PDB file as gemmi writes it, atoms N, CA and C in Angstrom:
CRYST1    1.000    1.000    1.000  90.00  90.00  90.00 P 1                      
ATOM      1  N   MET A   1      33.297  -3.815  20.806  1.00  0.00           N  
ATOM      2  CA  MET A   1      33.334  -4.459  19.412  1.00  0.00           C  
ATOM      3  C   MET A   1      32.370  -3.955  18.738  1.00  0.00           C  
ATOM      4  N   MET A   2      31.213  -3.548  19.214  1.00  0.00           N  
ATOM      5  CA  MET A   2      30.035  -2.505  18.561  1.00  0.00           C  
ATOM      6  C   MET A   2      30.691  -1.547  17.650  1.00  0.00           C  
ATOM      7  N   LEU A   3      31.324  -0.748  18.447  1.00  0.00           N  
ATOM      8  CA  LEU A   3      31.936   0.384  18.029  1.00  0.00           C  
ATOM      9  C   LEU A   3      33.186   0.380  16.905  1.00  0.00           C  
ATOM     10  N   ALA A   4      34.058  -0.783  17.182  1.00  0.00           N  
ATOM     11  CA  ALA A   4      34.987  -1.026  15.896  1.00  0.00           C  
ATOM     12  C   ALA A   4      34.348  -1.478  14.635  1.00  0.00           C  
ATOM     13  N   SER A   5      33.171  -2.292  14.971  1.00  0.00           N  
ATOM     14  CA  SER A   5      32.587  -2.835  13.900  1.00  0.00           C  
ATOM     15  C   SER A   5      31.806  -1.272  13.138  1.00  0.00           C  
ATOM     16  N   LEU A   6      31.286  -0.780  13.861  1.00  0.00           N  
ATOM     17  CA  LEU A   6      30.578   0.704  13.086  1.00  0.00           C  
ATOM     18  C   LEU A   6      31.645   1.531  12.410  1.00  0.00           C  
ATOM     19  N   ALA A   7      32.936   1.779  13.014  1.00  0.00           N  
ATOM     20  CA  ALA A   7      33.880   2.500  12.508  1.00  0.00           C  
ATOM     21  C   ALA A   7      34.556   1.886  11.280  1.00  0.00           C  
ATOM     22  N   SER A   8      34.638   0.684  10.913  1.00  0.00           N  
ATOM     23  CA  SER A   8      35.232   0.097   9.740  1.00  0.00           C  
ATOM     24  C   SER A   8      33.999  -0.595   8.797  1.00  0.00           C  
ATOM     25  N   THR A   9      33.045   0.405   8.820  1.00  0.00           N  
ATOM     26  CA  THR A   9      31.850  -0.221   7.507  1.00  0.00           C  
ATOM     27  C   THR A   9      32.212   0.269   6.284  1.00  0.00           C  
ATOM     28  N   GLY A  10      33.223   1.251   6.134  1.00  0.00           N  
ATOM     29  CA  GLY A  10      33.629   1.606   5.050  1.00  0.00           C  
ATOM     30  C   GLY A  10      32.484   2.994   4.576  1.00  0.00           C  
ATOM     31  N   CYS A  11      32.161   3.808   5.467  1.00  0.00           N  
ATOM     32  CA  CYS A  11      31.608   5.278   4.859  1.00  0.00           C  
ATOM     33  C   CYS A  11      32.612   6.277   5.107  1.00  0.00           C  
ATOM     34  N   GLN A  12      32.310   7.459   4.822  1.00  0.00           N  
ATOM     35  CA  GLN A  12      33.157   8.941   4.928  1.00  0.00           C  
ATOM     36  C   GLN A  12      33.539   9.105   6.400  1.00  0.00           C  
ATOM     37  N   MET A  13      34.802   9.232   6.501  1.00  0.00           N  
ATOM     38  CA  MET A  13      35.095   9.773   7.715  1.00  0.00           C  
ATOM     39  C   MET A  13      35.896  10.968   7.951  1.00  0.00           C  
ATOM     40  N   ASP A  14      35.740  11.290   9.296  1.00  0.00           N  
ATOM     41  CA  ASP A  14      36.399  12.716   9.185  1.00  0.00           C  
ATOM     42  C   ASP A  14      37.234  12.649  10.243  1.00  0.00           C  
ATOM     43  N   ILE A  15      38.732  12.899   9.807  1.00  0.00           N  
ATOM     44  CA  ILE A  15      40.116  12.957  10.541  1.00  0.00           C  
ATOM     45  C   ILE A  15      40.692  14.084  10.434  1.00  0.00           C  
ATOM     46  N   ALA A  16      40.757  14.808  11.610  1.00  0.00           N  
ATOM     47  CA  ALA A  16      41.415  16.287  11.688  1.00  0.00           C  
ATOM     48  C   ALA A  16      40.903  17.108  10.519  1.00  0.00           C  
ATOM     49  N   GLY A  17      39.672  17.154  10.616  1.00  0.00           N  
ATOM     50  CA  GLY A  17      39.044  18.248   9.787  1.00  0.00           C  
ATOM     51  C   GLY A  17      38.876  17.992   8.498  1.00  0.00           C  
ATOM     52  N   GLN A  18      39.467  16.709   8.058  1.00  0.00           N  
ATOM     53  CA  GLN A  18      39.043  16.048   6.519  1.00  0.00           C  
ATOM     54  C   GLN A  18      38.064  15.219   6.522  1.00  0.00           C  
ATOM     55  N   THR A  19      37.469  15.463   5.141  1.00  0.00           N  
ATOM     56  CA  THR A  19      36.178  14.458   4.982  1.00  0.00           C  
ATOM     57  C   THR A  19      37.171  13.568   4.168  1.00  0.00           C  
ATOM     58  N   LEU A  20      37.203  12.231   4.659  1.00  0.00           N  
ATOM     59  CA  LEU A  20      37.933  11.247   3.671  1.00  0.00           C  
ATOM     60  C   LEU A  20      36.866  10.285   3.330  1.00  0.00           C  
ATOM     61  N   PRO A  21      37.148  10.005   1.746  1.00  0.00           N  
ATOM     62  CA  PRO A  21      36.103   8.967   1.265  1.00  0.00           C  
ATOM     63  C   PRO A  21      36.318   7.422   1.999  1.00  0.00           C  
ATOM     64  N   SER A  22      35.596   6.827   1.553  1.00  0.00           N  
ATOM     65  CA  SER A  22      35.373   5.104   1.904  1.00  0.00           C  
ATOM     66  C   SER A  22      36.832   4.569   1.231  1.00  0.00           C  
ATOM     67  N   PRO A  23      37.307   3.543   1.889  1.00  0.00           N  
ATOM     68  CA  PRO A  23      38.196   2.941   1.157  1.00  0.00           C  
ATOM     69  C   PRO A  23      37.823   2.038   0.207  1.00  0.00           C  
ATOM     70  N   TYR A  24      36.563   1.945  -0.393  1.00  0.00           N  
ATOM     71  CA  TYR A  24      36.125   1.211  -1.232  1.00  0.00           C  
ATOM     72  C   TYR A  24      35.412   1.875  -2.421  1.00  0.00           C  
ATOM     73  N   TYR A  25      35.781   3.338  -2.362  1.00  0.00           N  
ATOM     74  CA  TYR A  25      35.255   3.907  -3.328  1.00  0.00           C  
ATOM     75  C   TYR A  25      35.402   3.896  -4.722  1.00  0.00           C  
ATOM     76  N   LEU A  26      36.457   3.448  -5.205  1.00  0.00           N  
ATOM     77  CA  LEU A  26      36.897   2.916  -6.507  1.00  0.00           C  
ATOM     78  C   LEU A  26      36.019   1.781  -6.936  1.00  0.00           C  
ATOM     79  N   THR A  27      35.817   0.745  -5.861  1.00  0.00           N  
ATOM     80  CA  THR A  27      34.869  -0.421  -6.558  1.00  0.00           C  
ATOM     81  C   THR A  27      33.308  -0.026  -6.166  1.00  0.00           C  
ATOM     82  N   ASP A  28      32.840   1.084  -5.626  1.00  0.00           N  
ATOM     83  CA  ASP A  28      31.199   1.172  -5.569  1.00  0.00           C  
ATOM     84  C   ASP A  28      30.644   1.221  -6.994  1.00  0.00           C  
ATOM     85  N   ASP A  29      29.451   0.895  -6.985  1.00  0.00           N  
ATOM     86  CA  ASP A  29      29.023   1.172  -8.243  1.00  0.00           C  
ATOM     87  C   ASP A  29      28.649   2.582  -8.216  1.00  0.00           C  
ATOM     88  N   VAL A  30      28.269   3.019  -9.442  1.00  0.00           N  
ATOM     89  CA  VAL A  30      27.914   4.370  -9.868  1.00  0.00           C  
ATOM     90  C   VAL A  30      26.273   4.643  -9.746  1.00  0.00           C  
ATOM     91  N   GLN A  31      26.005   5.658  -9.242  1.00  0.00           N  
ATOM     92  CA  GLN A  31      24.503   5.970  -8.771  1.00  0.00           C  
ATOM     93  C   GLN A  31      24.339   7.069  -9.509  1.00  0.00           C  
ATOM     94  N   TYR A  32      23.926   6.682 -11.018  1.00  0.00           N  
ATOM     95  CA  TYR A  32      23.304   8.005 -11.686  1.00  0.00           C  
ATOM     96  C   TYR A  32      22.053   7.537 -12.360  1.00  0.00           C  
ATOM     97  N   TYR A  33      21.058   8.492 -12.105  1.00  0.00           N  
ATOM     98  CA  TYR A  33      19.999   8.362 -12.533  1.00  0.00           C  
ATOM     99  C   TYR A  33      19.498   9.531 -13.838  1.00  0.00           C  
ATOM    100  N   ALA A  34      19.022   8.850 -14.961  1.00  0.00           N  
ATOM    101  CA  ALA A  34      19.035   9.927 -16.267  1.00  0.00           C  
ATOM    102  C   ALA A  34      17.789  10.719 -15.823  1.00  0.00           C  
ATOM    103  N   PRO A  35      17.998  12.242 -16.377  1.00  0.00           N  
ATOM    104  CA  PRO A  35      17.262  13.032 -15.865  1.00  0.00           C  
ATOM    105  C   PRO A  35      15.717  12.843 -16.666  1.00  0.00           C  
ATOM    106  N   GLY A  36      14.746  12.702 -15.710  1.00  0.00           N  
ATOM    107  CA  GLY A  36      13.366  12.499 -16.444  1.00  0.00           C  
ATOM    108  C   GLY A  36      12.699  13.919 -16.423  1.00  0.00           C  
ATOM    109  N   PRO A  37      11.121  13.326 -16.663  1.00  0.00           N  
ATOM    110  CA  PRO A  37      10.360  14.804 -16.902  1.00  0.00           C  
ATOM    111  C   PRO A  37      10.323  15.398 -15.707  1.00  0.00           C  
ATOM    112  N   GLU A  38      10.034  16.626 -15.764  1.00  0.00           N  
ATOM    113  CA  GLU A  38       9.981  17.374 -14.329  1.00  0.00           C  
ATOM    114  C   GLU A  38       8.812  17.208 -13.799  1.00  0.00           C  
ATOM    115  N   PHE A  39       7.785  17.052 -14.533  1.00  0.00           N  
ATOM    116  CA  PHE A  39       6.191  16.628 -13.811  1.00  0.00           C  
ATOM    117  C   PHE A  39       5.980  15.220 -14.476  1.00  0.00           C  
ATOM    118  N   LYS A  40       5.806  14.484 -13.277  1.00  0.00           N  
ATOM    119  CA  LYS A  40       5.637  12.750 -13.448  1.00  0.00           C  
ATOM    120  C   LYS A  40       4.603  12.096 -13.814  1.00  0.00           C  
ATOM    121  N   LEU A  41       3.189  12.896 -13.963  1.00  0.00           N  
ATOM    122  CA  LEU A  41       1.831  12.892 -14.357  1.00  0.00           C  
ATOM    123  C   LEU A  41       1.703  13.359 -15.688  1.00  0.00           C  
ATOM    124  N   ALA A  42       2.699  13.614 -16.594  1.00  0.00           N  
ATOM    125  CA  ALA A  42       2.388  14.328 -17.972  1.00  0.00           C  
ATOM    126  C   ALA A  42       1.392  13.962 -18.684  1.00  0.00           C  
ATOM    127  N   ARG A  43       1.384  12.499 -18.814  1.00  0.00           N  
ATOM    128  CA  ARG A  43       0.185  12.119 -19.666  1.00  0.00           C  
ATOM    129  C   ARG A  43      -0.923  11.869 -19.072  1.00  0.00           C  
ATOM    130  N   GLU A  44      -1.282  11.820 -17.649  1.00  0.00           N  
ATOM    131  CA  GLU A  44      -2.363  11.856 -17.153  1.00  0.00           C  
ATOM    132  C   GLU A  44      -3.233  13.534 -17.171  1.00  0.00           C  
ATOM    133  N   ALA A  45      -1.993  14.259 -17.048  1.00  0.00           N  
ATOM    134  CA  ALA A  45      -2.635  15.731 -16.985  1.00  0.00           C  
ATOM    135  C   ALA A  45      -3.042  15.875 -18.371  1.00  0.00           C  
ATOM    136  N   ALA A  46      -2.291  15.419 -19.580  1.00  0.00           N  
ATOM    137  CA  ALA A  46      -2.695  15.586 -20.787  1.00  0.00           C  
ATOM    138  C   ALA A  46      -4.090  15.201 -21.149  1.00  0.00           C  
ATOM    139  N   ALA A  47      -4.492  13.979 -20.698  1.00  0.00           N  
ATOM    140  CA  ALA A  47      -5.736  13.281 -20.837  1.00  0.00           C  
ATOM    141  C   ALA A  47      -6.854  13.915 -20.146  1.00  0.00           C  
ATOM    142  N   LEU A  48      -6.489  14.515 -18.905  1.00  0.00           N  
ATOM    143  CA  LEU A  48      -7.529  15.323 -18.062  1.00  0.00           C  
ATOM    144  C   LEU A  48      -7.702  16.667 -18.941  1.00  0.00           C  
ATOM    145  N   LYS A  49      -6.784  17.323 -19.641  1.00  0.00           N  
ATOM    146  CA  LYS A  49      -7.051  18.635 -20.046  1.00  0.00           C  
ATOM    147  C   LYS A  49      -7.955  18.176 -21.151  1.00  0.00           C  
ATOM    148  N   GLU A  50      -7.788  17.026 -22.279  1.00  0.00           N  
ATOM    149  CA  GLU A  50      -8.153  16.638 -23.324  1.00  0.00           C  
ATOM    150  C   GLU A  50      -9.782  16.444 -23.160  1.00  0.00           C  
ATOM    151  N   GLN A  51      -9.841  15.625 -21.849  1.00  0.00           N  
ATOM    152  CA  GLN A  51     -11.510  15.435 -21.493  1.00  0.00           C  
ATOM    153  C   GLN A  51     -12.031  16.536 -21.031  1.00  0.00           C  
ATOM    154  N   SER A  52     -11.604  17.309 -20.319  1.00  0.00           N  
ATOM    155  CA  SER A  52     -12.078  18.677 -19.993  1.00  0.00           C  
ATOM    156  C   SER A  52     -12.446  19.717 -21.235  1.00  0.00           C  
ATOM    157  N   ALA A  53     -11.681  19.602 -22.199  1.00  0.00           N  
ATOM    158  CA  ALA A  53     -12.034  20.459 -23.286  1.00  0.00           C  
ATOM    159  C   ALA A  53     -13.001  19.749 -24.022  1.00  0.00           C  
ATOM    160  N   SER A  54     -13.062  18.532 -24.449  1.00  0.00           N  
ATOM    161  CA  SER A  54     -14.077  17.944 -24.856  1.00  0.00           C  
ATOM    162  C   SER A  54     -15.725  17.995 -24.466  1.00  0.00           C  
ATOM    163  N   GLN A  55     -15.348  18.239 -23.165  1.00  0.00           N  
ATOM    164  CA  GLN A  55     -16.715  18.436 -22.320  1.00  0.00           C  
ATOM    165  C   GLN A  55     -17.189  19.683 -22.447  1.00  0.00           C  
ATOM    166  N   ILE A  56     -16.302  20.495 -22.579  1.00  0.00           N  
ATOM    167  CA  ILE A  56     -16.526  21.887 -22.676  1.00  0.00           C  
ATOM    168  C   ILE A  56     -17.288  21.932 -24.232  1.00  0.00           C  
ATOM    169  N   SER A  57     -16.699  21.626 -25.052  1.00  0.00           N  
ATOM    170  CA  SER A  57     -17.312  21.627 -26.446  1.00  0.00           C  
ATOM    171  C   SER A  57     -18.597  20.987 -26.707  1.00  0.00           C  
ATOM    172  N   GLU A  58     -18.770  20.061 -25.858  1.00  0.00           N  
ATOM    173  CA  GLU A  58     -19.862  19.173 -26.104  1.00  0.00           C  
ATOM    174  C   GLU A  58     -21.083  20.173 -25.462  1.00  0.00           C  
ATOM    175  N   GLN A  59     -20.855  21.032 -24.259  1.00  0.00           N  
ATOM    176  CA  GLN A  59     -21.877  21.707 -23.607  1.00  0.00           C  
ATOM    177  C   GLN A  59     -22.178  22.971 -24.471  1.00  0.00           C  
ATOM    178  N   GLN A  60     -21.048  23.446 -25.225  1.00  0.00           N  
ATOM    179  CA  GLN A  60     -21.672  24.599 -26.206  1.00  0.00           C  
ATOM    180  C   GLN A  60     -22.275  24.134 -27.509  1.00  0.00           C  
ATOM    181  N   ARG A  61     -22.682  22.657 -27.734  1.00  0.00           N  
ATOM    182  CA  ARG A  61     -23.367  22.607 -29.026  1.00  0.00           C  
ATOM    183  C   ARG A  61     -24.916  22.728 -28.882  1.00  0.00           C  
TER     184      ARG A  61                                                      
END                                                                             
């Protein structure tokens, strides 16, 4: 019973060397994530760089 339920869960199947899609692939949600910035902490890095630059300029006075 457990094997039958696992076999009919709707994921990809491999039959005779072919990878077949789920029977529900037409009704599945599209999982698209828009591309974001490569570096996730860009604002934090800019703030640290600005703070570092201001400390260097204060020391030179």
